[in-house]
C-alpha positions, 0 to 999 in steps of 0.5 A, a space after each residue: 499500500 502506497 503511503 500518501 505524500 504528506 508535505 508536513 511529514 517532509 517538513 518535520 523531517 527536514 526540520 528535525 535534520 536541521 535541529 540535529 545538525 545545529 545541535 552537533 555543530 554546537 557540540 563540536 564547537 563546544 568540544 573545540 573551545 574546550 580543547 583550545 582552553 585545555 591546550 592554553 592551560 597546558 601552555 601556561 603550565 609549561 611556563 610555570 615549569 620553566 620558571 620553576 627550573 630557573 628558580 632551581 638554578 637560582 637556589 643552587 647559586 644562592 645556596 653556594 653563596 650562603 655556604 661561603 657566608 657560613 665560613 665567613 661567619 665562623 672565621 669572624 667569631 674567632 677574629 673578633 675574640 682576638 682583635 689584636 691578631 686580626 688579619 685585616 684583609 681577610 676580615 674586610 673580605 668576610 665583612 663585605 661578603 656578609 653585609 654587602 652581597 647577601 643573596 636570598 631568593 625571590 621566586 618567580 610566580 608570573 606563570 602561576 598568577 596568570 593561570 589563576 587570573 585566567 581560571 585555567 587551573 580547572 582545565 588541567 583536570 588534575 586536582 591533585 597537581 593543582 592542590 600541590 601547586 596551590 600549596 607550593 605558591 601560596 604556602 611554601 613560597 611565602 614562607 621562604 620569601 618572608 624568611 629571606 626578607 627578615 634575614 636581609 632586614 636584620 642583616 642590614 640593620 646590624 651592618 649599618 648600626 653595629 658594624 659601622 661602629 666597630 669596623 671601617 670598611 674604607 680603611 679596613 681597620 677596627 674602630 675600637 678594641 673595647 671588649 664589650 663593644 666587640 662582644 656585643 657585635 659578635 653576639 649579633 653576628 651569632 644571631 645572624 648566623 644561626 637565625 639567618 644564614 643557617 636557618 636559610 640554608 635549611 629552608 633552601 634545602 627543603 625548597 630545593 626538594 619541593 622544587 625537584 618533586 614539583 618539576 618532575 610531576 609537571 614534566 610527567 603531566 605535560 608529557 602524558 597529555 602531549 602524547 594523548 593529544 598526538 594520539 
């Protein structure tokens, strides 16, 4: 039996086809936008990785400096205890190393700041990695930075106010042999050595380990997702 030719049936079929086509176009466009957002987040994370690698290089250089400073502190303790036999050129070198060239780390965070501002963290689809990044940038980094700032501030204060009273940096000579003044300065150096230099060396070691772990994790994440993108 031949079915009647009904115009409305053809219209409904064409309308349904149009609706389905539009729906799939919207879905495909959404998938394309999602993929672009994901790739953009991966590119931003790659920038974070590069900054972490640069920070690690800085950590190694600063740690080497602080180890040298540790030796200078120890030598000054001995020399200040026997001012009559001070090797003045060596004392001058130690004073300059400690008070004029102190190095602390100011970690980079532009990549992280950009990711947060652009709302890209969710695009990584890696809540564990995001949590560890958040802890690193919002907790670990500030503790190291704040500690370094306090170290610099205390060192500058002692150098300007106490160091200049007992030591002439231009002529490389002691300005006093008063035991009480030298002892007071020696005790302030001890404070800087323990609270600043040695404490900071410990923090740098911890920070370096945290950097190593985070760098490996990000490298692995980007490598896996890069492979998935290619396949």
